[in-house]
N, C-alpha and C positions, 0 to 999 in steps of 0.2 A: 400505199406503203408510206411510211412515215419517212420524213427527211433523213438522209444518211450523212453524217459528216465525213467529208472527203479531205483527209490530211494532205497538205502540200508536201512535195518531195522535190529534192534538188541535190546536185552534186557540186562540190567545191571546184571552182574553175582554176585555182592556183595549182601549179606543178607540185610543189611541196613534197619533194622526195622524203624529207624528215617526217613530214606528217604521215606519209604512207607507212614508213617503218614504225612510227609510234602506234598507228592503228594495228599493224600486224602484231606489235607486241602486246597490245591490250587484248587482242583476240585470243593470243596464247595464254594471257593470264586470266582470261574469262571476264574481263572488265568492260568490254565494249558494249555500249548500250545505246549508241546513236540511232535515231529513226531514220537516217540517211540509209540508202541502199547499197552503197558501196563505199569503201574506205577512201576518204578524201586524198587523191593524189596517188593512191596505192593501186595495186593490182589484184585481181581476184586470186592469182596464183599465189601471191604472198599471203593474203588473208587466209586461204584454205590450205596453208602448208602443214598444219597439224594433223591433217588426215592422211594416213598412209593406205593407199589403195592397194589391196593385194593383187598379185600379178595375174592369178587365175580368175577368169571371169566368174566362175561358180563362187569362188570365195568373195569376190567383190560384191556381187549381187547379194550374197548372204549378209554381208555387212551393212546393207541398205535396209534391212528388216528393223523395225516396221517403216512404213512409207505413208505419206499423206499427200492428197491432192489440193492444190490451190485452185479449186474449181470455180467456174463462173466468174473469173477475173480477167486474166489477159485472153482467155477464150471467149469473152463475152463479145456480142456483136451489136454495135460496131466498135464500141470502145470499152475500156477497163471497168468503168463503174455502170455500164449501161444495164446490167442485171441485178443492180440493188446492192453490190458490195462496194466498200470503200477501197481505195488504192491500197495495194499491198505495201506494208511497212516492214522496216527491220525488226521492230518490236514483235510483229506477228511471227516473223521467221524465227526469232529468239524464242518466243513462246513454244513454237512446235518443237524446237530442239529441246528446250527444257521439259516438256511433257513426255519425252522418251522416243520421239520419232527420229530416225536416222537419215531419212531421205525424204525429198519433196518432189513431187511431179508438178511441173508448171505447164499446163496445157496452154497453148498459144494459138488463136486464129488470126491468120495473116490477111485474109481476103480483103478486108476493107483498108488495109494499108499496103497492098501491092498493086502495081499496074496490071490490068487484064490483058495487056498487049505487049509484044516484045519491045525491050528485053526484060519485062515483068519485074520492074525495080521495086523494092521495099522501101517504104518511107524511112529515111534515116533517123528521124525523131523516135518513131515506133521501135525500130531496131535498138536505138540506145535505151529505151524504156525497158524492153525485154532484157537487155543486158544488165541494166540496173538491178532488177529483181533477182536474176540468176546470181549476179555477183554478191548481192546481199545474203542470199541463201548459202552460197559457197563460204562466204566469210563467217557464217554461223556454224561451219563445220558439218554442213549437210551435203549429202549427195544430191544431185539435181538431175531431173530427166526433163528435157525440152522437146516439145513435138510440134507437128502440124495437126492441128485439132479439127475444129468445124468446117475447115476447108474441104474435108473429106465429102460432106454432103452439099457443100455450096458449089463447088466447081470440079474437084477431083472425080466425082461419080459420073461425070460425063465422058470420061476417057473412052468409054466403048463407042461413042458416036463422034467424038472430037479428038481422036487419040493424039495426033501430033501436037496439037496446040496445048492440051492439057499436060502431056508429058514434058514439053519444053518449059511450060510454066512451073511445073513441079521440080524439074531439074534446076531451073534458075532460082527458085526459092531456096533449095537446099545448098546451092552454090553460095549465096549470099549468106545464109545462116552459118555455113561452114567457115567461111571467110571471117565473119564477125567473131566467132567463138574459137578460132583456130588454136589460139595460144592459151586457152583456158586449162585448168588442171583435168586430170583424168577422173576426178569425182563428178564431172558433168558428162551425162550421157544424152545421146541423141536417139529419139523415137521417130521413125519415118513418117507414120501417118496413124491418125486414130480411128479406129472402127470404120474402116473404108468399105463402101458399098459401091455397087457399079450398076447403074441404071441401064435397062434395056440390053441385057447381056444374058447369055446362056450360061449354065453351070460351068461348062468347059472354058468359056471366054473369061468368067470371072477368075477361075483358077490361074489362067494365063496372066491376066492383068494384075492379080495380086503378086505373083512372082516377079513381074516385070517392075512393079513399083518398089518392091523390096530390094531387088538387085540393082535398080537404077540409084536408089538412095545410097545403097552401099558404095557403088562405084564413085558417085559424086563426092562423097565425104571423104573416102580413102584418098582420092586424087587431090584433095585440098592440102594434104601434107600437115606439117606442124604436129600439134598434139592430136589431131584427128587421125594419124596414121594408125595409132592403136587405141583410140577412143572406143569405149563400149557402145555399140550400136543395138537398138532394140527393134526387133522385126515383129510384125503383127500377123494374125490370121485374118481372114475376112470378117468384118463387124466386130473383131475381138472376140470371137465366139470360141469356146473350148470344146467344140465337137471333135470326135476323133478324126473325121475325114480332113478337115480343115487344118487340123494340128499336124497330120501327116504330110499335108502339102508344104506347110511351113518347114517341117523337119527336113523335107527334101531340099527346099531352097537353102536353108543354112548349111546343110552338108556340102551342097554344090559350091558354095561360096569359099569353103575351105579357109575359114577365118575363126581363129580361137576367141576373138573378142565379140562375139554376137550373143545376144540375149533374146529368147522368145517372149512374147507378151500375149496375154488373153485378158479378158475381164469376166467377173462373176457377180451376178446380182441375184442369185439363188433360183430355185424353181419358180418359174414365172407366175403360176397361180397363187403361190404364197407371196411372192414379192410385191404384187399389186393388190392382193385379196380379190381373186376373181375365181370362178369355176370351183368354188367351195374350198379355197385354199386358206382357211381361217387359222389353221394351226401349223406349227413346224413339226409335221408328222412324219411318218415313215417315208412317204414320197419325196419330201422336201429333203430329209436327211439323205436319202439314197442318191438324190440328184447331186447333192454337194460331194458325198463319198466318191461317187464315179468320177465327177469332173475332176477333183484334185489327184485322184488315182491316175486318170488319163495324163494330166500334166506331168506327174512324176515319171510314169512309164514311157511317155513319148519323148520328153526332154531330159529331165533330170538324171534319169538312170543311165542316159547316154552321154552324159557329160555337158549338156546345154542347159544354162541357168534359165529359170522361169521368173518373170516379174509380172505379178497380177496387178496390171496398172490401174484398175478400178475394181473395187468391191463394195457392196452395201446392200440396200433394198430400194428397189425403184420407187416404191410409194412411202418410204418412211426414213427418218422422221420428217414430218411436215407440220410445223407448229402454226400454220396459217389455216389449217383444216383439222376436222377431228380425226384422230388416228386410226388409220385404215387396218393397221396390224396391231393385235393386241400385244401389249408391251412385253410380257413375260416370253411370249412366243419370239419376238424379235431378239431379245437377250439370248435365247437358246441357239438362234442362228449365229450371232457373232461369237459366242463361246465356241460353237462347233467349227466355224471357219478358221478361228484362231488355231485350233488344235489340228485341223487338217493341213494347214499351211505348214506347221511345224513337222507333221509326219512326212509330208510330201517334199520338204526341203525347198519352198518357193517363198518369194518376198511378196508381201501383200501392201497395196496402196489404198487406203480408205478415201472413197470418193466424198469430199466435202463441198457442197455447192455454196457454202457460206450462207448469208442471209438467216442467220440464227438456226441453221439445221444442226450442225454439230458444234463448231466453235464459233462463238459470236466475235466477229472481227472488229467490232466497235470496243467491247469491253476486254477482249481477249481472255474470256471465261468460257468454260463449256456450258452450253445451253442446258444440258442434262448431265450433270456430273456423274450420276449413278450409272448412266449408260456408257460413258467413256470409262468408267472404272471396269466395267465388264469387258469392254474392247481391249483395255491395256492389260488386264489380267490374262486374257486369252494368248497374250504374246509368250507367256512363259509357263503357264500351267492350265489344269482343267478345273472346273467347278461343277458341283452337283446341282441338279434341278429336280422339279417334280413335274408331274403330267400337266398341271396347270397352275397358275400362280394366284388363283383365287378359290375360295370356297363359298358357295352361296347358300345361305340359310334362309329358307322361306319364313317370312313373318307371320303368314296366315296358317301355318301347320305346326305341328310338334317337332321340335328339334331332335334330329337323329344323328348317329355317328355318320361321318363322311370320310371316304378314303381318297389316297392319291398313289400314283406309281412313283417310286424313287428312280431317278436316273442318275446313278452314281457317277458315271463317266470316270472310273478308276479311282474314286475316292471311297472314304467310309463315313457313314452317316454318324453324326456326333450328338444329334438331339435337337429339340425346338426350344426356342426362346421367345418370350414376350417381353419386349424391352430388355432390361437387365435380368429378368426372371427366367430361369430354366424351368420349362414345364417337365412334369413328373411322368416318366415312362410307366405305363400300366394304369395310371389314373386319368391322365390328360391325353395320352396317345399311346398307340401300340405300333410295333413294327414286326412284320412277318415276311422274311425274305425281302422282296422289293416293294412291299405294301405298307404304306404308312397311314394310319387311321386316327382321326381326331375324335374323342370320344363326345357323346351327347352332353355330359356334364361340363366338359371344358368348353365346348361351343356356347353353351347356355351361359357360362360365366363371361366369355369373350365377347358375345353380342350384347351384353349389358341391357340397356333400355331398348334394344331392337329397333333403333331408327335406321331409315333407309340409308344404304350406302356402306362404306367401309367402317366397321365398328372397332377392328383391331387389326394389327399387322404383326405377323409371326416371322421369325427367321429360322430357316432350316440350315443348321451348320454342318459343315463337312470337314473331313480331315486335312484338305488343302483348298486353295480357290476362295471365291467369294461366298458369303452367306446367300441364301435365297430366300426371298420374301414372299409370303403367302398372305394376301388380304382376306379377312373374314368379313364377308359382305351380307347384310340383311337386305332381302328384296321380297317382292311379290311379282307375280306375272304382270308385265306391262298391259296397258290398255290402250287400244287404238279407237279413234272416233271418227264418225263420218265427216266428209269435207267436200266443199267445191272449190274450183279454181280454174285456171286457163291452161292452154297449151304451153304458156310460156312459164307459168309459176304455179306450183301445187305442193302444198304440204299437208301431211297427215298429223293430226293432233295426237300427241303420244304422252301418255304418263308412264315414264321409265320406271319408276318405283325401285330404284337401287340398281336396276339392270342395265346392261349396255348392249348395243347392236352388233352383231358380228358379220351378217350378210343378208342378202336378199335373193330369193328366187322369183323369177317371172315367167309365166306360161299362159297360153290361151287354152280354151276348152278342147281344141283338137290335139293338144298335146305338144305343139310347136313352141318355141321359145319365144317370149316377148322381151322387149328391151333393145337397146343399142347393140349388145353383143350377140350375135345369133347362134354361136357355136356351143354356148352353155346357157342353161337356165339361171345359173348364178352369176349375177351381175356385177361389175366392177365397182368396188366401194369408192366413194367420192367422185366417181365419174357418172354413175347412173343413179345413185342415191346416196344421202348423207344424213347422219343423225344431227339434230340441232338440240343438244341436251339442254342448253340455257333457256331456250323457248318451247321446250316441250314439243318436239315435232320431228317428223322424218321428212326430209325434202326429197322430192323426185325431181331430177334435173331436166332442164329444157331438152337436152339430148334424148333423155328417156321418153319424155311426153310426146315429143315430135315423132318418135319411132313407133308409137302405138298405132294399131290398126284402128280407123275410124269405125265407131259403132260396136266394136268387138270388145267385151269385157276381157280384161286380163287379171289373172290372179296372182297376187303377190305373196310370197310366204316369207315373213321376216323371222330371222333365227337370231336368238340372243345368246350371250355368253353363259347365261344360267342353264341353258339348254331349252328354255321356252321357244315355242313357235306360234306365230299368229298369222292368220290369213286375211287378206284385204283384197277387194275387188275395185279396180279402176277402169272406168270407161271414158273414152274421149270421143266426143261428138262435135265435130268441127273445132272451134276454138274454145269449148267448154270442157271441163273435166270434173267428173264426179267420183267420189271414192265412198266405199261403204265397208265397214268392218264386218267380217264373216263370224257369225256366233258359233261357238263350239256347240256341237250336237249331243 
């Protein structure tokens, strides 16, 4: 990983009441641009005075939409820059506000900065740093959510076997956080614990422990007084999972606490096979859409419909984007997910917080520019409207055969189809394309013109435009069926020579002759993209990972079936014998 510039941060030591008033005035006028993370000599309450928090929790959480996560920063272990991100700056928080976000979740891992024995003291310098970042966000007129993050799996999970010590440490932690932020404005929310898990516990024990953590968190914060008497408190399900049984448990806990300033939180990372591209989940298909439909409907029916606001503290895709590896999720399919989730959040009446791990995933925290502006445009558009799409964002035209018409399904999503454009030129309906009900067909003459000299790869990009939302891009791609070649390697390193010829890899199946699954994931023949295998387009290869190679049975050939986005399928046999691996392309019969 390249060196990352780490900007220095400081706070003025002078008392400077005048400076504090000046900074508050600058914030009101929108002129504050300091890289410092708190107003010199001022208070967060002064700086955040322009935000009027609605009295009702439901309205306050609605005002927090949309939200963004300062991920892999204060939650990094052991320190803020340990996971590749620079220190958080005021300019970063200003950028987030300017990009349309109304709240920021600041995950915090305390374990490396808290004593493991009574009285479980948090290091004063670390508490000060957390407060700096929080105050900087409040000064930018953002709502802020602060939590206890990776502590959940570092030490809180041991509560089932070390109950008294863990609970005492948890309570001591929240006692100190509550004291440090006691007088902060109500734009600051507390979240008890992130994605709690409980090791070595039965289902019944987990339910009881989850209730105990939520209620203990609530009791400690409320007892601290000051602004914490009516501060919005965010309570979670086990692991942040939005399943019906776990949300029912949380609903029971919230009702029993009889507190109108409580918020339910869950996380949503899509249908697992799609989110990581495993078990054939290469498309945002009916199964993936239904998973999202059901999850957000459950959030609404369990909480929102009963007057309890929901904050989806993290959403995104588990394996995307990852700019350090080949994209495991096809781009257009990922855009469909973000478009759909934005719509579902509006229908369900919940607030969503994009999980941004930094390190060039969404917002580049060095340049303060979006790594993929078009992706962010789709996310931002989904906050207010729907956009139309098609069944796929590529049309593959084989170079080795005659060009024929090709069709798509139009996903109107409540819009009306307005036509196709190539650059500034509108294509002619009837000549270049036809539409029948939800079927869009590109004619053979149009594809012949658009593919030009028919070089492998993207020859042209079309825009399908709709009555509202963003235009949908369709790439016209010339390809031929990829070619795999024989190879030898070791149990540590093996690559299949591959001529992609304009195509791209979707997934890989792996089986033995007896029908059992091969590869590191035993419950499905479709192995996980980038974990079991990965395309190397630049060097013309498909790489089998060390994890896959070591999982193969010695001396027993495994048949790999590679699926490409064009629809092509190629078989390949791999045999491991001791430390050597041989691969043979299977010829079509």
